[in-house]
N, C-alpha and C positions, 0 to 999 in steps of 0.2 A: 639576509642569508637565504637559504633555499627553502622551497616548499617541502622538500624531502624531510628536513628537520621538523617542520611543523607537522607533517603527516605522521611522523614517528613519535610525536609527543601528544598524547591524548588530551591533556588539559588545554594546550595551545590550539590544537586542532578544533576542540570544542568551541573556543572563542571565535575562530574563523567561521566555523559551521553555523554558529548562532548569529552571524551577521556583524560581528565586531571587526573593525578595520585594523587588523594586526599584521605585523611583519617582524621578523627577527633580523637584526643587523649586527654582525659580529656576535657579541655576547650580551646583547640587549634585546628585550622584547618591547615593542612599541605598540600602543593602541592609539590610533589617530581619531580625529573628529569627535572628541569627547566634549559635549556641550556644557557650558558653565556660565555663570552670571558674573559680569565684570563689575568693577566698582561704580561704573556709570549705569548699572542695572540693565546692561545690554546682554543679550544671549550671544556668546562667541564660542569658539571651539579651540581646544588645546590637545596636547598629546601626553599620555602617560608613558613613562619609560621605567622599566624594571630591569636590573641585571638578572641574568639567568644562569643557573647552574646546569652544566651539560655533562653527561656521561653516556658513553656508548651511542653517541649521536642522538641522544634523547634529552629533553629538558627534564630535570629532576625537581625535587621539592625545593621551594624557595628558601634561601639561606638568610633572608632578612625580610622584615615586614615593611621597611622603608621603601618609598617609591619616589621617582623624580617626575617633574612636570614641566613641559614647555608651554609657556603662556603666561598670562597675568595670574595673580593669586585669586582663586575662585572665591566668590562672595555669597553671602546670604541675601535674602530678598530686600533687606534694608541697606545693602551696600557695604556692610561690614564683612571682613574676611572670615572664612570658616575656621575658627581657631582650633577646633578639634583635630584639624589636619596639620597645624603649624609645626614645622620642624626646623627648616632653615631656608633662607632665600639668598641665592647667589648664582649668577650666570656662570655656567660651567660647561666646558667642552668635554663631553665624555669620550667622543671620538671626533674625527674630522667631519663626520656627517651628522652627529647628534649634539645639539646644544640645548641644555635645560636651564630653567630659571629658578626652580624651587624644588625642595624635597619635602615630602609629606610623611607623617607617621600616624598610623591608625592600626593598632595591634589587637586582634581578637585574643581571647583568653588563652587559646591553645596555638596561637600563631596561624599562619596560612599553610594549609596542607597541599595546595597546588596553585598554579598560576591562574587558573580560571577564577577561583574564588578571590584571589588577591586583586586581579585587574577589575573584575566586576564590582567588588566591594568599593574600591576607590572611585570607579566611574559612577556608581549610584550616589555616593556621598556628594561628589562634585556636581552632578547633574540635577540633584533634587531641587535646588532653588530655581534653576533655569526652567524646570518643568512647571513651576508655579506660574511663571510668566507665559510660557508656551508649552502646553501639555504634549504637543506633537514632537518635541525635540527628543532625540535619542542618540546614543553612541552606536547603536546597531544599524549601520548604514548599508550593510551588505555590499559594500564596495570592495572589489577584489584588487589587491595590490600586487602587481607583477614584480615580485622580488627576484632578482637574478642572483645566481651563485657568485659570490665574490671570489676572485682568484687569490687565495691566500698562499703565502710562502710556507705556512705551517700545515702539517697534516691533520691537526686538530686544534680546536679553538683555545686561545690563551685566556682561560677563565681566571687565571691568577691576576692578570691586568685589570679585567673588568670588575672583579671582586674588590680590588683596591681602588678602582676608578682612576687608573693611570694609563689607560689604553691610548688616549690622545697623546700623552707624553712619549710613550714607547713607540708610537707611530713615526716619530721624528727620524727613526732609523730606516724607514721603509725605502726600498729601492736601491740602497747603497750596495755597491760591489766591493766586497771585503776580501783581502788576501791574507793568508797565514803561511809564512815561509818557515818551514821547520816544524815538524809535528812530533817532536820529542815530548818531554814532560810538560814544559810551559806551553808550547804550541797546542798540545792536545787539550789542555785545560781551557785555553782560550776558545778553542772550538766548542767545548762543552758549554761555555757561557754564551757565545755568539749564536749557536744553533737554537737558542731559546728566544731569539729576537726576530723582528720583522725585516731584517736586512734582506735585500733582494737576492744576492748571490754570495756564496762563500767558496772561495777558491783555495784549494789546499796544494801546497808544493813541497814534496819530499820524495827522494829516490830511495830511501832506506826501507828495509823490511822491519816489521813489528816483531821483535824478538823477546826472549824471556825477560831480560833486564828492563825492557820498556814497560812491561806489565807492572813494575813496581814504581814507575814514575808518572803514570798516566791514569786518568779516570777510567772506570769500568773494571771488570774482573774477567779476563779471558780464561777459557778452559785450556787444559793441557792440549787437547785436540786442536783447538784454534791456534795455539802457539806453534804447534808442529806443522801447520800449513804454511808458515813463513811467508805470509802475504805482505805486500807493501803497507806501510803505515797509513797512507792515504786511503787505501782500500779497506783496511781493517776498520778505521774510524768512520769511513763513509757508511759501512754496513750498520754501524750503531746509530749515527746521528741523522742519516737520511730517513730514519723512522719518524723523526720529529720535523726536520726541515726539508722542504722539497728541492731546494736549489743549491745543493752542495756539488761542486765540480772538482774532480780530482785531477792532479797533474803529477804522475809518478816519476818525477825527475828532480835533479838538482839545478838550481838557477846558476847559469854561467853566462859568459859573454855572448854565446850564440842564441840564447833564448830569453835574456833579460827583458827584451822588448815586449814580451807577453804581459808584463806588469803595467803597461802604459794606460790601460783603460780602467784600472781599478780606482776606487774612490779613497780607500784607506787600506794600509798594509800593516800587519804585525810581523816583525822580523824576530825570529826565535832561533837563530843559528849562531855559531861561535867562530866561523871561518872569516878572518878579518879581510882577506883579499876579496872574497865574494860580497861581504858587507859593503865595502867601499863601492863596488860595482853597482850593487842594488841601490844604495843611498843616492848615488849620482844620477842614476836613471830616474828614480822616483822624484828627486828634486827637479830634474830637467822637465818632467812631465807635470809638475805641480801637484804630485800626490803626497798627501800627508801620511806619516807613519809613526809607529812606536817600536823602538828597539828594546828588547828585554835582555836581562843578564843576571846570572847568579854566580857568585864566587864563594866556594866552600873549601875550608881547609881543616885539617885535624890539629888540635892543640891538646896534648896529653891524651886523655881518654874521652874527649868530646869534640864536637864540630862547631866551628864558628864560621861566620860568613856574612855576606851582604847581598841584598837584592836591589837591582837597579831598573828603573823605568825611565827611558829617555824618549821624549816626544819631539818630532820635527813637524812644524806646521808651515804654511805659506808665509806667515809673518815672522817666523823665527827658526832659523836653521843653523846659524853659525856655531852654536855650542856643540853640535854633533862633531865638528872637526877640531874643536878647541879644547880637547881633553876630557870631555864627559864620557866618551866611548874610547876604549883602547882598541887599536887596530893591530896589536902585536899578537901573533899566534903563540900563545903560551898554554901548554897543556895543563889542565887542572885535573890532577890524578884522582882527587876525591870525587869530582863530578863524573869523570870518565868510568869510574868503577861502579859496582852495584850497590853502593851505600844508599839506603832508603832516604830520599829527600823529597818525596812527593808533596809534603806540606809546603815546602819552599817553592816548588814548581807551581802549585796551586795559588800560593800567595802572590808570586810574581805575575801570574796570569790575571789574578783579581785586580792588582794594581793597574795593569795595562788596560783591562776592559773598563775599569772605573774611569780612567783618564779618557778613553774613547767615548764613553757615555757623556763625559763633561764637554768634549769637543763638539758634540751634536746637541747639547742642551737637554739631555735626559736628566743629568745630574747638574746641580748648580756648581759653578766654579768661581770662587772669589780670589783664589790664590793665583791661578793661571800659571802654575809652574810647568817647566818643560823638562825638568830633570829631578828625579827624586831617588833617594837611597834609603833602604831600611837595613839597619845593623841588628843582627839577630841577638847577639849576646847582651847588648845594652837596651834592646827593645826601643830603638830610636828611629823615627822617620824624619828625614830632612828634605825640605823642598828647596830647589835651586833653579836658576835660570828663569826668573820671573819675567813674564812678558806683560807689558801694559795693555 
């Protein structure tokens, strides 16, 4: 990442100013050229890697005493490993640019108060046996690493991923162009989830205005003044989620025969509308262009003094599309009076969106998928989730 972040973080700047070969990549602090003794009693060099906590574009206090290492396991002068460091040994891709081989654990009584103390302490422990062989070796190389700013789609670092060490997994979504057609309850919750990912672009399609009843079906809490502005849904949601994701592109229109071609360059589409004629048009265009998609649906009705209903998630992929036309999705325009009214069903919209995004994650390997279902339904009153249209 940038020199700007290092300059604004006193303990990391101190490492650099004292000659340590440091850089920040994503949410990881790296110290290169740390000398250590191999099992063959040779002096070699490795890299210490610590996740970093960032707030207000500054590195804060370390949230763990554990550190990673890229290289062989450091050894004592007799060739045995330094057991006081031993934590776990497994080659792991922390990101597409950072691969580590071990993690070490050495915790002071009060933990590490800053990253300078943490990195130097580990470097000293690792390097001590090597200095017995060659007193001139040191991790303080004074080599300057020209780290360039990485062009991230997010306006601030995803420290949640780095803390959980799943950044490399989440990077599988990088560069994808995603479309969300219909920004009502379900579509707006899908945007809420997708805006927190590394997808390259998020295209929003809806010609409706964000009105009072929408406030009770969507994430966020608009003020009365905001509702009175009667802006388009895509613009209202852009103003919220562009604070997090840089590449949200709005299309304040309804998809129809004259503009459906604008979907051809997308990688994946979420369809969150209930107009059957337009759905057919969209599905055919996406299939023709080889674009995968998920169609969402909610059916709610009143029974006595409560509501019952079903949530549907139907996935169409390059390997399986027939079920879309064979009964899984209804193309009949039937008005659902309960859904069209102002009955509060935000939890169902959110759940429908969650099912859709979970399936999207599975399609790109972020989440494991053993079932490979292409159609699932959740029945509210019996709390039952059923998977159908299994693909080999």
